[in-house]
N, C-alpha and C positions, 0 to 999 in steps of 0.2 A: 504493500499499499504506500503510494507516494504522499509525502507530506503536502499539506496545502500551503502554498507559498504566501497566500494572503494573511494567514494566521501569524506567520512570523514577521510580516510587515506591521500587522496590527500590534503585535507584542512590542516591537521596537518603538512604535509610535507611542504606546501607553507609557513606556519607561521614559522616553524622551520628554513626554508631557509632564510626567512626575519630577523629572530632573529640572526642567525649565521652571515649572511652578514652584518647586522647592527652593531654587536659587533666587527667584523673585521674592518669595516670602522672606527668606533670609536677608536679602538686601534691604527690605523695608522693615526688618525686625518683627516679623509676625510669625505665629506658629506655622510649622511646615505643612500641617494639614490644610491650611487655607490655600496654600499654593498648589497642593495636590488636586483640590476641588476645582480650583479655577483652571488647571491644566486639563482636567476632565472635560469641563465646558468647552474649552478651545477645540478639542478633537471630537466633540459629540456630533451626532447627526443633525442637530438644530442650529449649528453655527457654520459659517463659511470657513473654508481652509481644509487641511487634512482631517480625515475622519476615519473610524474604524468600521469594519463590516460585521464582525461577530461579537457584539457587546455581551451576549448571553454567556459566551465562554469566559469572559473576564469577570462576570458576576460570580461564576463558580470559583474563580481564583481568589476573588475577594472573600468568599467564605473561608478559604484557607487562612487569609489574614486575620479574620475574626477568631478563628480557633487558636492560632499561634499567639495572638495578643491575650486573649483571655486565659490561656494556658500559662503564659509568663506572669499575668497578674496573680493567678493562683499560687505560683512559685514564690511570690514576694509576700504572700499572706500566711497566716496560720489559722487553725480552728480557734485557737485562743483569741486571736485578734477579732475574728468575726463574732465571737460570742459576746464581745464587749459592746457590740452595737446590734444585738439580736432583737431587742424589743422595738427600737426605732425602725428597724428594717421589716420585721415580721408583722408588726401591727401598724406602724407608721406608713409603710409602702402602700397596703391596700387602702388605708384611710385617705391618703393623698389621691389615689386613683378615683375614689368615690367622689371626693371634693372636686376634682377636675371635671368629671362628667356633670356634676351639679352645677358647676360654673358655666359650662358650655350650654347646658339646657336653659339656664337663666338667660344668658346673652342671646342664644338662638331665639327665645320667645320674643325678645325685643326687636330683632331685626328680621323676623320672618322665616327663620329656619323651621323645617319640620321637627318634631321631637325625635324621630329616628336619626335624622341627620345630626342633630345636636349631640345625641348620645355617641354616635360614631365619632364625631369631631372631638368630644371630650375624652374618649378613650385614646384616640390618636395622639392628642397633645400631652397625655400623661406618660407617654413612654420615652423617657430620656434615652439617648443612646449610650449604652455601656462602652461601645468602641470608641466613640468620640471622647467621652469623659475620661476613660482609662488613658488614652493618648495624651490628653491635656495634662492629666496629673502626673504622669510619667515625665513628660517634657519639663515640668516645673518642679519636679522632685518632691511632690506633695502626696504621693500614694500612701505613705506611712503616717500622715497627719491624721488627727481626729476627724476633721470634716471629710477628708478623703476617704476614710474607711466607712463613714456613715453614708456617703454618696454611693460607694460601690455596693454596700449592703442593700440599700434601697433599689438600685437599678437591677441587682440580681433577683430581688423578689419580683420586680416588674417583669423580668424575663420569664419567670414561672407563671405570672398572671396573664401573659400573652396566650398561653395554652388555653386557659379558661375563656379568654375573650374571643379567640378564633372560633370556639364552639358557640358562644353566645351571640356573637354579632350577626351571623346568618339568620338566627331565629328571632330577631327583634320584632316584637309585635305578635309573636305567637308562642309565647312561653307556655310550657305544659310540664307535666311530671315526667313524661318521657325524655324531654330534653335535659332536665335536671338530673335524671338518672343517668344519661349518657355522659355528663360532666363528671359525676361521681365515679363512674366506672373507669373513666380515663385516668382520673387522679389516683384511684385505687391500684390501677394497673401500673402506673409510673411508680407508686411507692413500692409495690411488691417486687418489682424488678430492680429498682435502685438501692433498696435497703440491703438485699444479699449481695448484689454487685459491689456496692460501696465497701462492705465488710470484707469481701474477698479481695478486692483491690488494695484496701488498706493493708492486708496481710501479705499479699503476694508481690505487689509492685516494688516495695522496698527491698525484698529478697532478690527479685530480678535485677534491679539496679545495682545491688551489691555484687552479685555474680558477674555482671558486665563490666563493672568498675574494676574488678580484679584482673580483667584481661588487658586493662590500660590501652585499649583500642579506641582511639577517638572516633573513627568512622561508625563503629558498632554502636558506641554510646549514643551518638546523635540519631542513628536509625531507630534504636530502641525507644528514645525519648519521642521521636515523631510518631511512632507506632502507637505509643501510649496516649498521647494527646489526640491524635486523629481517631483512634479506636474508641476511646471514652466518649468523644463528641458524637460519634456515629451511634453508639448505644443509646444516649439520651435523645437523639433525634428520632431513632426508631420507635420510642415509646411516647413520642409526641412532645418532648421538651426541646429547648433550644440547644443548638450546637455550642453556643457561648457558655452555657451553664455546664455542659459536660466537660468542656475543655478547662473551665475554671476548677472543677471538682478534681480533674486529673492533676492539675498543678498543685492544688491544695494537699493532695495525698503525698506528692513527692517532696513538697516543702517541709513536711514533718520529719523527713530523713536528712542525712548529711549531704545529700547529693543536689539539693536545691540550687545552690549558688552556681555550681559548675554546669548544671542543666541550662539555667538562665543564660550564662555566659555563652554557651554554645549556640543558643537559638536567637540571640539578639539580631545578628545581621540577616538571617533568613526571615525572621519575624518582620523587621522593618521594611523589607522589600515587598512582602505581601500585604503589609498594612498600607503601603503606598498605593498598591493596586486598588484596595478597597475604597480609598478616598477619591481616586481618580474615577472609579466606576460610578460613584455617586454624582460626580460632576457631569459625567456623560449622559446621565438620565435627565438632567435638567434641560427643560425647553424654555429659553428666555421669553418666547413669545406669550407664555402662560402668565408671566409677570405683568404684562400689559393688558391681557384680556380679562384677568380676574383680579384687578387691583384691590377692589373692596373685600372680597373674600380672603385674599392673601393677607391684607392689612389686618383683618380681624383675627386670623389664626396666628399671626405673628404676635399681636397684642395679647392674645390669651396665653401664648407660650412664654413670652418675655415678662409680662406683667402678672397675669394670673397664676402661672405655675411658681413664679418667685414668691408670691405672697403665700400660696398654698404650702409650699415645701418649707418656707421659713417658719410658718405657724406650726406645722406638724412636728418639726425637729424641736422647736421651743417647748411644745406641749410634753415632750418626753424628757424634760429636764436639762436640756443642753443650753449653754449660754447664748445670748443674742448673737455674739460674734460667730460662733459655730453654725447656728441656724441661718445667719445671713450668708455665710460662705456656701452652705449646702444649697440654699435657694438660688444663689448665683450660678453654681455649677450645673443645676438641673434645668436651667432655661434653654433647652434645646431638644430637638428630637431627631430620630435617625432610623436605623434599619427595621426595627419592629414596628414603628409607625407605618413604614411602607407596607409591611405585611398585613397589618390590620386594615388599612384603607383599601388594599387590593381584595381582601375578603369581603368587605362591605360593598365595593364596586360589583364584584361578581355576583353578590346576592341582590343587587339592584337597590340598595339603600342610599347610595350616593352616586353622583355622576362623574364623568371624566374631569370636570372642572375641579371637584374636590380632591381627586387623586392627583392631578397635576399641581394644584395648590399646596398639597402636602409636600411634594418634592421640592417646590420652590421654597416653602417655609422652612424645610429642613436645611437647605443651603444658607438661607439668611440667618437663622437662629444659630447654626454652628459658626458662621462667621462672627456674629455679634457675641456669642458666648465666649469664644476664644479671646476676643478683645476685653470683655468685661473681666473674665478671670485674670487677665494680665494686668489691667490698668486701674480697676475699681479700688483695690487696696491703697494704691498710691493716692487716689483722690481723697481717701478717707484719712489720710495722715502719714503716707509714705511708708507703710508697713508691708513687708512681703507676706504673702499667704502662708509661706512656709515658716515664718518666724513670729507669728503672733504669740504674745506672752501667755504662759500657763496652759494653753490648751491646743495650740496648733503645732507645737514642737513635735517632730517625729518621735514616736515611742521608741526608746532604745531597744535594739534587739538583744536577745539572750546571749551571754557570754561575749559581750562586746569588748574588743581589745582596748586597753587603756591607751591614752596619748602618751607621746614620748616613749615609745616602746621599740622593740627590735622586731623586724619582719624577717622570719627564717624561712626561705624557699628551699624545700627539700629537707626530709628528715630521715635519711638513710643513716649509714654508719657515721659519716662525718657530721651530718646535721644533728643527729641525736647526741652526739658528744658535745657539740656546741650548745644544745639545749640544756644538758645537765650542768654545764659551766654557768650558763646564765641563771639557772635556778639556784646554783650554790651561792651566787652573789646577789640574788634577789633582784635580777633585772627582768622586768616583764617582757614577754615576747609572744608572738602569734605565728603559728606554723601553717604553711600552704604546701600540701603534698597530694599526690595523685594516687597514693596506695590506700584503699579504704580500710585495710586492716591497721595500718599505722594511725589513721585518723580515729579509728574506734578506740584504740588503746589510749590515745591522748584524751579523748572525751571522758573515758573512764577515770583517768588521773586528774581531770579537771583543767587540762591545759587548753588555752584558746587555740583553736584550729579551724581551718577551712579545707574542705575537699575540693581538688580540681587542679587545673593547669595554671601555674603562677604567671603565665604570659597573658592571661585574660584580664583586661582592664576591670572588669566587674569585680573579680576576686581581689585584685590589688586595691581597688577602692574600698571594698568591704574590710580589708585588713588595715585600712588607713595608712597607706604608704606615704600619703602627703604629710602626715604628722609623725612619721617615725624618726627616731634619733639615729638609727642604724639599720641597714638592710644587709642581709647575708644571703647570697645565692650559692647554695651548696649542691647544685645539680652536677652530676658528673658528665653529661653530654654537652659538647660545646655549642650546638645549634640551639637547643632549648634555652641554655643558660644565657647565650648572647641575646635571644629574643626577649627574655625576661628582663635583663638589664636595660635594653632599649625601651621597653614599655614603662619600666620604672622611672627611667630619666624623663620620659614624656610627662610624667605625673609630678615627680619631684626632682627638680634639676640639682638640688643642693645637698641632699642627704648622702653621707658616705656609703658606698657599696663595696662590700668584700665579696670576692668570688674566688673560685678555684679553677685551675686549668692544668692539663697534663703535660703540655709542651709550650714552647716558646711561641710558636705561631698562634695557638689557642689563646695564650696569655695576651698577646699583642692585640687580637681581635676583641677580647673582652675589655681591654683598656680603651680601645678605640670607640666602642659603644657606650662607654660611661663608667666603667668600674673604677673606683678610687684606688683599690689595691687588689692585686691578683696574686693569690698564693699557689705556687707550683709544688706539688707533693714531691717530685724528684729533686728539686732544689733543696727543699726542706730536709729530705732524707739525707742528701749528700752533706748539708750543713751539720746535721746531727752526727753523722758518722765522723766528719772531720773533728768535731769537738770531742767525741769520745776517744778517738785515736790519739790526738795530741794530749788529751788528759792522761792517757795511759802512760805517756812518756814524761809525765810530770811537768809539761810546759805550763808556765804560769797562766792563771786563768784569764787575766786581762789581755794577755798576748793571743790567747785562743779566741776570745770574744772579738778583738780587733781583726784578726785574720777572717773569722767567719763573716764579719760585717762587710769586709773588703771583697769577699767571695760573692756575697749577695749582691753587692753593688756591681760587680763585674758581670754577673749574669743578667742583671737588669739592663745594663748598658748594652750587652750583646743582644738582648731581646729587642731593644729599641732601634738598634742599628740594622737589624735583619729585616 
C-alpha cells in the first residue's frame, strides 16, 4: 500500500503552522497555545492560503495529545494531593454545573431562547477545558499550587459529568424512568469495571515498571510507559468515560512509585509535540464567518462564560471554605470552554435541540475564551498588586514534595561503587546530599535508609530541576561511561553555570572532554592509583614525607599539563 503524499504535506503544514504561531506568540510574550490556535486558523479550510485536506486525521492525533498531557498531569499529582480538594471537586463541581444551567435558563428566558436551547448552552459553558487549563498551569509553574489543584479536581469531575450529560441531552423534554435507569446502568457498569481494574493496575503496574527499570533500557521504558497511558485511556473510553480521565488515572498510579519523575522526563518532548497538534486542530475548526453572522449569540455565550462562570466558580469555591484569593484565582482559571463543550453541543445538534449556529458559536466562543483566559491568568494578578499567581502568600505556594532535598546540598549523579563511597563520606561529615541513579534496586535501598534520591537518567532536565541543581553547593558526576557523564555535565552547566562539578574519567582524552563541557575538576583513577603507588614506594625507602608529597604534586601537575596539551 502506497502512502498518501497529501497526508505528509498536511502533516508538514500543521507543524509549520505550530512553529510559526509559537514563534509569534513568544515574540509578543503570550502563551504558546495562543499561537498554536492562530496557526490552525491560518491553515483551516475557512481562510485563504495553505490548507489541509484530512482534518479528521489530525483530530485523532490531537486525542493522543490529550492522553499524554493528562497522563503527565497524573504523574505530577498524588492521591494524597487530590484528597485535599475532594469535597470542593466532588460536591462543588456538580453544584457549579447546575448553577451554570440555571444561569443560562434565566438569561435565555430574557432574550428569547427556548428552554431546551438554554439548558444545552448552560451545560456547554460549564465544561472548562482540562487540556487548556493544564497547559496554562504547567507553563506558569502553578500545577502544584492550591488553586491549581482545586481547578484540576473540578475539571476532572466535569469530565465524568460529561458521561451523564451525553445521555441526558438527547432526551431533553422526554425524561422517563427508562432514561434514568439507562444512566444508572452506565454509571454502575463504569464502577464495576474501573474498581477491579484500578486495584489490579495499582498492584501490577509498579511491579512492571520495576522489572523494566532493571533492564536499564531507555527505549523499552518509554514503550511500556506509552502502552500504560494509551491502554488505560482506551479502557475508560470503552466503558463510556473520557480518554483524559483514564490517562490521568494511569499517571496517578505511576506517580505513587519512584518512577514518576523519570517517566515524566521521557514523555515531555513527545507530549509537547502532540499537544501542539491539539491546539492547531482547534484553530482549524474555527470558521471566522461565524463571528460575523452570529455576533449577538456569540457575545452572549462569551459573556456567560467570562462573567457568569467566573462568579459561579468563585462563589462555589468560597462556599467550601477557601479564601477569597483562592476562589478568585479558580474563578479566573475556569472562564473558558474546550473539547468537552464540543462533544456536548454536537450531541445536542444531532438530537435537533440546537441549530448549526449554536454549534459554530460554541467553537468561536471556545477560541475567544481560551485567548482571553490565557491573558487573564497572566495579567490579572499584576493588576491587583503585582503578585504572581505562583507566589501569593500563605496559600498559593506550591506544596513541598515529600523527601524534598535541602538547599545548599550536594547532588550526586551515580551511586555505584564510587558514588556510594562518596555518599558514606558525606554522611560521615553530615553534608546533605541527593542521589540520582538509574538502578531501581539502589534507589529502593536508599529510600529504606531515608536518603533523598530520584530514579532516572541524570541528564534529564526535569530530574536535575527536581534535585535543585540550581541551589547545589557541589555537584559530583560519578558515572563511569564518558558519553552519559559529558551529557550530564553539559545539562548541569545549562542550569547552574557557577557550581563546582567534580567528575571522573578513565583516560586523558575523556578527562579533556569533561573539562571542555564544564567540569571544574576531573579525577582520573589511573593517575590517582599511580600517585598512591609512588607515595607508598618512596615511603618504603624512608624518603621524607614532605619530599614525597612535593613529588606527587609535581607528578599530578605534569599529568594535567600533558592532558591540556594533547
